[in-house]
C-alpha positions as CSV (number, residue, x, y, z in Angstrom):
1,M,-19.8,0.6,-10.0
2,P,-22.5,2.0,-12.3
3,A,-21.1,4.0,-15.3
4,R,-22.8,7.2,-14.1
5,W,-20.9,7.1,-10.8
6,R,-17.7,6.2,-12.5
7,N,-18.1,9.4,-14.6
8,W,-18.5,11.5,-11.5
9,L,-15.5,9.8,-9.8
10,Q,-13.4,10.5,-12.8
11,A,-14.6,14.2,-12.8
12,A,-13.5,14.5,-9.2
13,R,-10.0,13.5,-10.2
14,P,-8.9,11.4,-7.3
15,R,-5.2,11.6,-8.3
16,T,-5.2,15.3,-7.4
17,L,-6.6,14.8,-3.9
18,P,-3.3,14.2,-2.2
19,A,-2.6,17.9,-2.9
20,A,-5.6,18.8,-0.8
21,A,-4.6,16.6,2.1
22,A,-0.9,17.4,2.2
23,P,-1.2,20.9,3.8
24,V,-3.5,19.5,6.5
25,V,-1.1,16.7,7.3
26,L,1.8,19.1,7.7
27,G,-0.1,21.8,9.6
28,S,-1.4,19.1,12.0
29,A,2.1,17.6,12.4
30,L,3.5,21.0,13.3
31,A,0.7,21.5,15.8
32,A,1.4,18.0,17.2
33,H,5.1,18.9,17.5
34,A,4.0,22.0,19.6
35,G,1.8,19.8,21.7
36,H,-1.5,21.2,20.4
37,F,-2.9,18.6,18.0
38,Q,-6.7,18.5,18.0
39,A,-8.5,15.8,16.0
40,G,-11.7,17.8,15.6
41,P,-10.4,20.8,13.7
42,A,-7.9,18.7,11.9
43,G,-10.8,16.5,10.6
44,L,-12.8,19.6,9.5
45,C,-9.7,20.9,7.7
46,V,-9.4,17.7,5.8
47,A,-13.1,17.7,4.9
48,F,-12.9,21.4,3.7
49,A,-9.7,20.9,1.7
50,L,-11.0,17.8,-0.1
51,L,-14.3,19.3,-0.9
52,A,-12.8,22.5,-2.1
53,Q,-10.5,20.5,-4.4
54,I,-13.3,18.5,-5.8
55,A,-15.3,21.7,-6.4
56,A,-12.3,23.2,-8.2
57,N,-12.0,20.1,-10.4
58,F,-15.7,20.2,-11.3
59,A,-15.5,23.9,-12.0
60,N,-12.5,23.3,-14.2
61,D,-14.3,20.7,-16.1
62,Y,-17.2,23.0,-16.7
63,F,-15.4,26.2,-17.6
64,D,-12.7,24.6,-19.7
65,F,-15.5,23.1,-21.8
66,H,-17.1,26.5,-22.3
67,H,-13.7,28.1,-23.1
68,G,-13.1,25.4,-25.7
69,T,-9.9,24.3,-24.0
70,D,-10.9,20.6,-23.8
71,T,-11.0,19.2,-27.4
72,P,-10.8,15.7,-28.9
73,A,-7.0,16.3,-29.4
74,R,-6.5,16.5,-25.6
75,L,-3.6,14.4,-24.4
76,G,-4.8,14.2,-20.8
77,P,-7.7,12.1,-19.5
78,A,-11.0,12.8,-21.2
79,R,-13.0,15.5,-19.4
80,A,-16.6,14.6,-18.4
81,V,-18.4,17.6,-19.9
82,A,-16.4,17.8,-23.1
83,S,-16.9,14.1,-23.7
84,G,-20.6,14.3,-23.2
85,L,-20.6,12.0,-20.2
86,I,-22.0,14.7,-17.9
87,A,-24.2,17.6,-19.0
88,P,-22.8,21.1,-18.4
89,A,-25.8,22.1,-16.3
90,A,-25.4,19.0,-14.1
91,M,-21.7,19.7,-13.6
92,W,-22.4,23.3,-12.6
93,R,-25.1,22.2,-10.1
94,A,-22.6,19.7,-8.7
95,T,-20.0,22.4,-8.4
96,L,-22.3,24.6,-6.4
97,G,-23.5,21.7,-4.3
98,V,-19.9,20.7,-3.3
99,L,-19.0,24.3,-2.6
100,A,-22.0,24.6,-0.3
101,V,-21.0,21.4,1.6
102,A,-17.4,22.7,1.8
103,F,-18.7,26.0,3.2
104,A,-20.7,24.2,5.8
105,A,-17.6,22.2,6.9
106,G,-15.7,25.4,7.1
107,L,-18.3,27.0,9.3
108,G,-17.4,24.3,11.9
109,L,-13.9,25.7,12.1
110,L,-15.1,29.2,13.3
111,A,-15.4,27.8,16.8
112,Y,-11.7,27.2,16.7
113,G,-10.4,30.2,14.8
114,G,-13.0,32.9,14.7
115,W,-14.0,35.2,11.9
116,P,-10.7,35.3,10.1
117,L,-11.4,31.8,9.0
118,L,-14.6,32.9,7.3
119,V,-12.6,35.3,5.2
120,I,-10.0,32.7,4.4
121,G,-12.6,30.0,3.6
122,V,-14.7,32.3,1.3
123,A,-11.5,33.3,-0.5
124,S,-10.5,29.7,-0.9
125,L,-13.8,28.7,-2.4
126,A,-13.9,31.7,-4.6
127,A,-10.5,30.8,-5.9
128,A,-11.6,27.3,-6.7
129,V,-14.1,28.8,-9.2
130,A,-12.0,31.8,-10.3
131,Y,-9.1,29.5,-11.3
132,T,-10.8,28.8,-14.7
133,G,-14.1,30.8,-14.4
134,G,-15.4,34.3,-13.9
135,P,-14.4,37.4,-15.8
136,Y,-10.7,37.0,-15.2
137,P,-9.9,33.2,-14.9
138,L,-6.6,33.0,-13.1
139,G,-5.3,29.9,-14.8
140,Y,-5.8,31.5,-18.2
141,H,-3.6,34.5,-17.4
142,G,-0.5,32.7,-16.0
143,L,-1.6,33.0,-12.4
144,G,-2.4,29.4,-11.8
145,D,0.9,28.5,-10.2
146,V,0.7,31.5,-7.8
147,C,-2.8,30.6,-6.9
148,V,-1.9,27.0,-6.2
149,W,1.1,28.0,-4.1
150,I,-0.9,30.4,-2.0
151,F,-3.8,28.1,-1.1
152,F,-1.9,24.8,-0.9
153,G,1.0,26.4,0.9
154,P,0.6,29.2,3.4
155,V,-3.2,29.2,3.5
156,G,-3.5,25.4,3.9
157,V,-0.5,24.7,6.2
158,V,-0.6,27.9,8.4
159,G,-4.4,27.8,8.5
160,T,-4.4,24.2,9.8
161,Y,-1.8,25.0,12.4
162,Y,-3.7,28.1,13.5
163,V,-7.0,26.3,14.2
164,Q,-5.2,23.8,16.4
165,A,-2.4,25.8,18.1
166,G,-3.3,29.4,17.8
167,W,-1.4,32.5,16.6
168,P,1.4,33.3,16.0
169,P,2.9,30.2,14.4
170,P,6.6,29.3,15.0
171,A,9.0,30.4,12.3
172,A,9.4,26.9,11.0
173,V,5.8,26.8,9.8
174,W,6.5,29.2,6.9
175,P,9.3,27.3,5.0
176,V,7.2,24.1,5.4
177,A,4.2,25.9,4.0
178,A,6.2,27.4,1.1
179,A,7.7,24.0,0.2
180,C,4.3,22.3,0.3
181,G,2.9,25.0,-2.1
182,L,5.8,24.6,-4.4
183,L,5.6,20.8,-4.6
184,T,1.8,21.1,-5.2
185,A,2.4,23.6,-8.0
186,N,4.7,21.0,-9.6
187,I,1.6,18.9,-10.3
188,L,0.2,21.9,-12.3
189,V,3.6,22.2,-14.1
190,V,3.3,18.7,-15.5
191,N,-0.4,19.3,-16.4
192,N,0.5,22.5,-18.2
193,V,3.5,21.0,-20.1
194,R,1.3,18.2,-21.3
195,D,-1.5,20.6,-22.4
196,A,0.7,23.5,-23.7
197,A,-0.2,23.1,-27.4
198,E,-3.9,22.9,-26.7
199,D,-3.8,25.7,-24.2
200,A,-2.0,28.0,-26.7
201,R,-4.7,27.3,-29.3
202,A,-7.5,28.1,-26.8
203,G,-5.8,31.3,-25.6
204,K,-4.9,29.9,-22.2
205,R,-1.7,31.7,-21.3
206,T,-0.1,29.5,-18.7
207,L,3.5,30.0,-17.6
208,V,4.5,27.1,-19.9
209,V,2.7,28.7,-22.9
210,R,4.4,32.0,-22.0
211,F,7.9,30.8,-21.3
212,G,8.3,27.3,-22.7
213,K,9.2,23.8,-21.4
214,K,12.7,24.7,-20.3
215,F,11.3,27.3,-17.9
216,A,8.8,24.7,-16.6
217,L,11.6,22.2,-16.1
218,F,13.6,24.8,-14.2
219,Q,10.6,25.6,-12.0
220,Y,9.9,21.9,-11.3
221,A,13.6,21.2,-10.4
222,L,13.9,24.4,-8.2
223,S,10.7,23.7,-6.3
224,L,11.8,20.1,-5.7
225,M,15.2,21.3,-4.4
226,F,13.6,23.9,-2.0
227,A,11.3,21.2,-0.6
228,M,14.1,18.7,-0.1
229,L,16.3,21.3,1.7
230,T,13.5,22.4,4.0
231,P,14.1,19.5,6.5
232,A,17.8,20.7,6.8
233,A,16.5,24.2,7.5
234,L,14.2,22.9,10.3
235,V,17.2,21.1,11.9
236,W,19.1,24.4,11.8
237,Q,16.1,26.0,13.5
238,G,16.4,23.5,16.4
239,Y,14.1,20.7,15.3
240,G,15.3,17.2,15.8
241,A,17.1,15.0,13.2
242,P,14.0,12.8,12.5
243,V,12.7,15.5,10.1
244,L,15.6,14.7,7.8
245,V,13.7,11.5,6.8
246,A,11.7,13.6,4.3
247,M,14.9,13.9,2.2
248,L,14.4,10.3,1.3
249,A,11.8,11.7,-1.2
250,Y,14.6,13.3,-3.2
251,P,15.8,10.3,-5.3
252,P,12.3,9.7,-6.8
253,G,11.8,13.4,-7.2
254,R,15.1,13.7,-9.1
255,W,14.0,10.8,-11.4
256,L,10.6,12.6,-12.0
257,T,12.5,15.8,-13.0
258,W,14.6,13.8,-15.5
259,K,11.4,12.2,-16.8
260,L,9.8,15.6,-17.4
261,G,12.7,16.7,-19.4
262,T,12.7,13.6,-21.6
263,L,9.0,13.0,-22.4
264,R,7.9,13.6,-25.9
265,E,5.3,16.4,-26.4
266,D,2.8,13.9,-27.8
267,D,3.2,11.3,-25.0
268,G,-0.1,11.8,-23.3
269,P,0.0,8.5,-21.2
270,G,3.5,9.3,-20.1
271,F,2.5,12.8,-18.9
272,N,-0.5,11.3,-17.1
273,R,1.7,8.9,-15.3
274,L,4.2,11.6,-14.4
275,L,1.4,13.8,-13.1
276,A,0.1,11.0,-10.8
277,R,3.6,10.3,-9.6
278,T,4.2,14.0,-8.9
279,A,1.1,14.0,-6.7
280,Q,2.4,10.8,-5.0
281,L,5.8,12.4,-4.4
282,L,4.0,15.3,-2.6
283,A,2.1,12.8,-0.5
284,L,5.3,10.9,0.3
285,W,7.2,14.0,1.3
286,A,4.3,15.3,3.4
287,I,3.9,12.0,5.2
288,L,7.6,11.6,5.9
289,L,8.1,15.2,7.0
290,G,4.9,15.0,9.1
291,A,6.1,11.8,10.8
292,G,9.5,13.4,11.4
293,L,8.0,16.5,13.0
294,I,5.9,14.3,15.4
295,Y,9.0,12.4,16.5
296,A,11.4,15.3,16.5
297,K,10.6,16.4,20.0
C-alpha cells in the first residue's frame, strides 16, 4: 500500500470502528428476535455508522492539531496532521467529504423511518464535528463520555431497531442500548487516561483530568459490570437463556480492568494495546449478545 494511503488509513483509526458497528449489530439482533430483521436498512445503518465514525476521527485529528493537543510528547499513535503526514486543509476537506457521503447514506434510511431519522442523522453528524470542534468542543469540557454514550448507545441501538421493526421498541432494547454505550465509553476512558497529562496542559478538561485515574478506573469497572449483568436482566424480562452467552466476555473484561489499574502513566504502547483490546471486548460482547438474542426465541 502506498504511504499516502497508509496515512489516511491510520487517520481513519480502524481500531475504533468496532464501536460504530456494535450498536447496529445489537439493534439488528433485537429486530431479528422480534421477527423484523431487514437487511437493507441494517446495511445502511452500518454504512452511516462507519462513515460517521471515520468523519469524527478525521475531525478529531484536525481540531486537536489546531487546539495544540497533539504534541511530540504524545503517548498515543502519531496523528496525521500533527505529524505533517496530511495537510490540515486536506484533512478538513476529507472530513467534509466523508460527512457528505454519510449524510447520503442516511437519506436512504428515510424510506424506512421517516423524518425523525433526518433529525437524528444531522445531530449525529454534528456531534462528530462538535466533539472536538466548534465554539464549545464537547470533549474539551468533560462531555465526551456522555456524547459517546448517547450516540453509541440509545441513538445507535434504538435507531437501528426502529428502522427495521418500528416503534415502540420492547423494554429490553433500552438496557442493551445503555450497556453498549457504556462499553463504548470505556474506549474513551482508556484514551483519556493515556492522554491525561497532555490534555491537562492543552486545557482539555476530560473527566480523567477533572477527577483523576481512580475515578476513571471506577467508571471503567462499573460500566463493564452493567454490561455483563444486562444478559441476566434480559432473561428476567423473558428472553431465553442463550443471551447469557454474552457473560463469557466478563473474564477478559475483568483482566482489562486490572490492566488499566496497573499501567504506568508513561506506558504509551501498553495503553494503546489496552485501547485496542477494549474495542475488541465491545465487539466480542456485542457479537455474543447478538447471537444469543437471535437464538433466544
